[in-house]
C-alpha angles and dihedrals in degrees: 000000000000090000091048090052092048089049090052089053092047090052091053108040114179091006122119112240115200121214087246092058092047089049093049093048099043106025106022095162096050133080117249090236088059095051101035095101091042091056090050092049096049093046091050092050091050091048090050092052092047096049090096090056108066093182090072122064136173112200118202121215100196115249092354112067148268144290123208117204136181118211121199110235126189108245088226087067094059120095115254115234118205 
């Protein structure tokens, strides 16, 4: 489901996704109250995985939803790994 949630964010860059929309898209047969913690867990895991990629950001609006954004970064600003 993490991948499905990330895909949902990628399809909607810079758009605010409410918890209700996420619930309807990923768990249409389940009540929001039943998946609320699941949404939190998946978003937190994605945020953790993206922390090494500063051009991607998921902003949380408490109790409402999330916004995924992509920031252009000059490649010269990225650390060089040898």
